[in-house]
C-alpha positions as CSV (number, residue, x, y, z in Angstrom):
1,X,-56.4,-42.7,27.3
2,X,-55.2,-46.1,26.1
3,X,-53.2,-48.6,28.2
4,X,-49.9,-50.1,27.2
5,X,-47.4,-52.5,28.7
6,X,-44.4,-51.3,27.0
7,X,-42.8,-48.1,25.6
8,X,-43.2,-49.7,22.2
9,X,-46.4,-48.1,21.0
10,X,-47.0,-51.1,18.6
11,X,-47.5,-53.4,21.6
12,X,-50.9,-53.3,23.3
13,X,-51.3,-54.2,26.9
14,X,-53.3,-55.6,29.7
15,X,-53.3,-53.4,32.8
16,X,-51.0,-51.4,35.0
17,X,-49.4,-49.2,32.4
18,X,-51.1,-46.3,30.6
19,X,-50.4,-44.0,27.7
20,X,-50.5,-40.3,28.5
21,X,-49.7,-38.9,25.0
22,X,-47.6,-40.0,22.0
23,X,-44.2,-41.1,23.4
24,X,-45.3,-40.7,27.1
25,X,-46.3,-43.6,29.3
26,X,-47.0,-43.9,33.0
27,X,-47.2,-46.6,35.6
28,X,-48.9,-46.4,39.0
29,X,-46.9,-47.8,41.9
30,X,-49.3,-48.2,44.9
31,X,-50.2,-44.5,45.2
32,X,-47.6,-42.7,43.1
33,X,-46.9,-42.5,39.4
34,X,-43.7,-42.8,37.4
35,X,-43.4,-41.8,33.7
36,X,-41.4,-43.1,30.8
37,X,-40.8,-40.6,28.0
38,X,-39.4,-41.4,24.5
39,X,-36.2,-39.5,23.7
40,X,-37.0,-37.6,20.6
41,X,-39.8,-38.9,18.3
42,X,-42.6,-40.9,20.0
43,X,-41.5,-44.1,18.3
44,X,-37.9,-43.7,19.6
45,X,-36.4,-46.8,21.2
46,X,-34.5,-44.4,23.6
47,X,-36.3,-43.2,26.6
48,X,-36.0,-41.3,29.9
49,X,-37.5,-42.4,33.3
50,X,-39.2,-39.5,35.2
51,X,-39.2,-40.2,39.0
52,X,-38.6,-43.6,40.6
53,X,-41.6,-44.5,42.7
54,X,-41.6,-46.2,46.1
55,X,-38.9,-48.4,47.7
56,X,-38.8,-52.0,46.5
57,X,-40.4,-51.2,43.1
58,X,-37.2,-51.4,41.0
59,X,-38.1,-55.0,39.8
60,X,-41.5,-53.8,38.6
61,X,-40.0,-50.8,36.8
62,X,-37.3,-52.9,35.1
63,X,-39.8,-55.5,34.1
64,X,-41.6,-52.9,32.0
65,X,-38.6,-52.8,29.6
66,X,-37.0,-56.2,30.0
67,X,-33.4,-57.3,30.7
68,X,-30.7,-55.5,29.0
69,X,-32.5,-52.2,28.4
70,X,-32.1,-49.0,30.3
71,X,-33.1,-45.4,30.1
72,X,-30.8,-42.6,28.8
73,X,-31.1,-41.1,32.3
74,X,-33.5,-40.5,35.2
75,X,-35.1,-37.2,35.9
76,X,-36.6,-36.4,39.3
77,X,-39.4,-33.9,39.6
78,X,-38.3,-33.8,43.3
79,X,-36.8,-36.1,45.9
80,X,-39.5,-37.0,48.3
81,X,-39.5,-40.7,49.3
82,X,-42.3,-41.7,47.0
83,X,-40.5,-40.2,43.9
84,X,-37.0,-41.4,44.6
85,X,-37.8,-44.7,46.5
86,X,-36.3,-47.2,44.1
87,X,-33.4,-45.1,42.9
88,X,-30.7,-46.9,44.8
89,X,-32.0,-50.3,43.6
90,X,-32.3,-49.1,40.0
91,X,-28.8,-47.7,39.9
92,X,-27.4,-51.1,40.9
93,X,-29.0,-52.4,37.7
94,X,-28.6,-49.3,35.4
95,X,-25.4,-47.2,35.2
96,X,-27.2,-44.0,34.2
97,X,-27.1,-40.4,35.4
98,X,-29.7,-38.9,37.6
99,X,-30.8,-35.3,37.2
100,X,-32.5,-33.0,39.7
101,X,-32.7,-29.3,40.3
102,X,-29.7,-28.0,42.3
103,X,-32.0,-27.0,45.2
104,X,-33.0,-30.7,45.5
105,X,-29.4,-32.0,45.6
106,X,-29.0,-31.6,49.4
107,X,-31.7,-34.2,50.0
108,X,-30.2,-36.5,47.4
109,X,-26.5,-36.3,48.5
110,X,-26.9,-36.8,52.3
111,X,-26.6,-33.2,53.3
112,X,-30.1,-32.5,54.7
113,X,-33.4,-34.0,55.5
114,X,-36.5,-32.2,54.0
115,X,-38.6,-29.9,56.2
116,X,-40.7,-32.2,58.4
117,X,-44.1,-33.3,57.1
118,X,-47.1,-31.7,58.8
119,X,-49.8,-34.0,60.1
120,X,-52.0,-31.1,61.2
121,X,-53.0,-29.9,57.7
122,X,-56.1,-32.1,57.7
123,X,-57.7,-33.9,54.8
124,X,-57.4,-37.5,55.8
125,X,-55.3,-40.5,56.8
126,X,-52.4,-39.7,54.5
127,X,-51.9,-36.4,56.3
128,X,-52.3,-37.8,59.7
129,X,-49.7,-40.5,59.1
130,X,-47.2,-38.4,57.2
131,X,-44.7,-38.3,60.1
132,X,-44.2,-42.1,59.4
133,X,-43.1,-41.4,55.9
134,X,-39.3,-41.6,55.2
135,X,-37.8,-38.2,55.3
136,X,-34.1,-38.8,55.7
137,X,-31.7,-37.7,53.0
138,X,-30.6,-40.1,50.3
139,X,-27.0,-40.1,49.5
140,X,-26.5,-40.8,45.8
141,X,-23.1,-39.1,45.7
142,X,-21.8,-38.4,42.2
143,X,-24.6,-40.4,40.6
144,X,-26.9,-37.4,40.9
145,X,-26.2,-34.0,39.3
146,X,-27.9,-30.7,38.7
147,X,-29.7,-30.0,35.4
148,X,-27.6,-28.3,32.8
149,X,-28.2,-24.6,32.2
150,X,-29.8,-25.3,28.9
151,X,-31.8,-28.2,27.5
152,X,-33.5,-31.2,29.1
153,X,-31.2,-34.3,29.3
154,X,-32.4,-36.9,27.0
155,X,-35.6,-35.1,26.1
156,X,-35.2,-32.7,23.1
157,X,-38.4,-30.7,22.7
158,X,-39.2,-30.7,26.5
159,X,-38.7,-27.7,28.9
160,X,-37.8,-27.9,32.5
161,X,-40.2,-25.6,34.5
162,X,-39.0,-24.6,38.0
163,X,-42.1,-25.1,40.2
164,X,-41.0,-24.9,43.9
165,X,-43.3,-24.9,46.9
166,X,-44.2,-28.6,47.4
167,X,-40.4,-29.1,47.5
168,X,-37.6,-26.6,47.4
169,X,-36.3,-27.6,44.0
170,X,-39.5,-29.1,42.5
171,X,-39.6,-29.1,38.6
172,X,-42.2,-29.9,36.0
173,X,-41.7,-31.0,32.4
174,X,-43.5,-29.4,29.4
175,X,-43.5,-30.5,25.7
176,X,-44.0,-27.4,23.6
177,X,-45.2,-29.3,20.4
178,X,-48.4,-30.6,21.9
179,X,-48.6,-28.9,25.3
180,X,-48.1,-32.1,27.3
181,X,-47.3,-31.4,31.0
182,X,-45.7,-33.7,33.5
183,X,-46.5,-31.7,36.7
184,X,-45.0,-33.9,39.4
185,X,-46.6,-32.8,42.7
186,X,-46.9,-29.1,41.8
187,X,-50.6,-30.0,41.6
188,X,-52.3,-33.4,41.5
189,X,-55.4,-35.0,40.1
190,X,-56.7,-36.7,43.2
191,X,-57.2,-35.7,46.8
192,X,-53.8,-37.0,48.0
193,X,-54.4,-36.3,51.7
194,X,-57.3,-38.8,51.7
195,X,-56.5,-42.6,51.8
196,X,-60.0,-43.2,50.3
197,X,-59.4,-40.9,47.4
198,X,-56.0,-42.4,46.8
199,X,-57.5,-45.9,46.6
200,X,-60.4,-44.9,44.3
201,X,-58.3,-42.5,42.2
202,X,-61.3,-40.2,41.6
203,X,-60.2,-37.5,39.2
204,X,-60.2,-34.0,40.8
205,X,-57.7,-31.2,40.3
206,X,-56.1,-30.5,43.7
207,X,-53.2,-28.5,45.0
208,X,-49.9,-30.1,46.0
209,X,-50.1,-32.8,48.7
210,X,-50.5,-30.6,51.8
211,X,-48.6,-32.7,54.3
212,X,-45.2,-32.2,52.5
213,X,-45.7,-28.7,51.0
214,X,-43.3,-26.4,52.8
215,X,-43.8,-23.1,51.0
216,X,-47.4,-22.3,50.1
217,X,-46.8,-18.9,48.5
218,X,-44.3,-20.4,46.1
219,X,-46.7,-23.3,45.5
220,X,-49.4,-20.9,44.4
221,X,-47.0,-19.1,42.0
222,X,-46.0,-22.4,40.5
223,X,-49.5,-23.5,39.8
224,X,-50.3,-20.2,38.1
225,X,-47.0,-20.5,36.1
226,X,-48.2,-24.0,34.8
227,X,-51.6,-22.7,34.0
228,X,-49.9,-20.0,31.8
229,X,-48.5,-22.7,29.7
230,X,-52.0,-23.8,28.6
231,X,-51.4,-27.5,28.9
232,X,-53.6,-29.8,26.8
233,X,-52.7,-33.0,28.6
234,X,-51.5,-33.3,32.2
235,X,-49.9,-36.2,34.1
236,X,-49.2,-35.7,37.8
237,X,-47.4,-37.6,40.5
238,X,-50.6,-38.7,42.1
239,X,-53.9,-39.4,40.3
240,X,-54.8,-40.2,36.7
241,X,-53.9,-38.2,33.6
242,X,-56.4,-35.6,32.5
243,X,-57.0,-34.1,29.1
244,X,-58.9,-31.3,27.3
245,X,-62.0,-29.6,28.8
246,X,-62.0,-32.2,31.5
247,X,-59.4,-30.4,33.5
248,X,-58.9,-26.9,31.9
249,X,-61.7,-25.2,33.8
250,X,-60.8,-27.0,37.0
251,X,-57.2,-26.0,36.7
252,X,-58.1,-22.4,36.1
253,X,-60.4,-22.5,39.1
254,X,-57.6,-23.8,41.3
255,X,-55.3,-21.0,40.1
256,X,-57.8,-18.3,40.9
257,X,-58.8,-19.8,44.3
258,X,-55.5,-21.4,45.4
259,X,-55.5,-19.7,48.8
260,X,-59.0,-20.9,49.6
261,X,-59.0,-24.3,48.1
262,X,-55.4,-25.6,48.2
263,X,-53.8,-24.0,51.3
264,X,-54.8,-25.7,54.5
265,X,-56.5,-23.7,57.3
266,X,-54.0,-24.9,59.8
267,X,-50.4,-26.0,59.4
268,X,-46.8,-25.4,60.1
269,X,-46.0,-23.7,56.8
270,X,-49.3,-21.8,56.2
271,X,-48.1,-18.5,57.5
272,X,-44.4,-19.0,57.3
273,X,-42.4,-21.1,54.8
274,X,-39.4,-23.2,55.5
275,X,-36.2,-21.6,54.5
276,X,-33.9,-23.6,52.3
277,X,-30.9,-23.2,50.0
278,X,-28.4,-25.2,48.1
279,X,-27.1,-26.7,51.4
280,X,-30.6,-27.8,52.5
281,X,-32.9,-26.7,55.3
282,X,-31.9,-23.5,57.2
283,X,-35.1,-22.8,59.2
284,X,-38.4,-24.6,59.9
285,X,-41.2,-22.7,61.5
286,X,-42.6,-24.1,64.8
287,X,-45.4,-26.7,64.6
288,X,-48.9,-25.4,64.6
289,X,-51.6,-27.5,66.3
290,X,-54.9,-28.2,64.6
291,X,-57.5,-28.2,67.3
292,X,-59.7,-30.6,65.3
293,X,-57.0,-33.3,65.2
294,X,-56.3,-34.9,68.6
295,X,-53.1,-36.8,69.6
296,X,-55.1,-39.9,70.1
297,X,-56.4,-39.8,66.5
298,X,-52.9,-39.4,65.2
299,X,-51.7,-42.3,67.3
300,X,-54.5,-44.6,66.1
301,X,-53.9,-43.6,62.5
302,X,-50.2,-44.1,62.8
303,X,-50.7,-47.7,64.0
304,X,-53.0,-48.4,61.1
305,X,-50.7,-46.9,58.6
306,X,-47.7,-48.7,60.0
307,X,-49.5,-52.0,59.5
308,X,-50.5,-51.1,55.9
309,X,-47.0,-49.9,55.0
310,X,-45.4,-53.1,56.4
311,X,-47.9,-55.1,54.5
312,X,-47.1,-53.3,51.2
313,X,-43.4,-53.6,51.6
314,X,-43.5,-57.3,52.4
315,X,-45.3,-58.0,49.1
């Protein structure tokens, strides 16, 4: 992987931005990735933004391209807070359409909050503190719309792959010509539940972030669907891009052992999924206590996370 500071492949870079494949660039914002994809040929000056990172990151995203430039549109893999965070800010700068799966629209048009996160899934500080993460619906009104029945807006040659489980209307993007996969959070390349793993960005193929995944059966089907595409390069919502033999065997292993390695031992959605439709959440199973995690630990972790989050957002 090489690094780049611009969607112009002729410009080299310092740090912060990375090249995934010809015409595909990424940028890490604290602990989540966004992607910029050339519209058409890799050297096209037109581009599409995939996901929108954390709140208060619009200036950083805009700085990548400079004043007066804007994407053809914005595509959301899903609408969790860390993938939609700067949308409202960006849409004040860019008058462009936003696209998402129709099962994600309730959470982007003010109709419904997502199923609540689950701090009892284990795995580390990110899970423990997940109740602190924003979960209220965002109301983009008419600025967001469902994907068309055919084609991928602004991205000829790319397919939209419906990959629910982590979120009701989660999608991934796949380029047929060279088997490049933007997987969102259908699976990730770090242990997202662990704050230490998130900071070190150690490469490891993992299932979707446990604390937000609301349908584990669907999540497993989605991972196996993506494996069936035989991706050669993968870029995920969390973690670094992976390529070739480095991840193929690990991804196959995850697919075959999803129940044992990805699904938590305890959790609200382990035995029963949340029920959702085009109007949002219809049913959430009762919380399931994890005997290993005590209330005092959650309280202590929450205080730490609150201080960290406040520090990040003040920067």
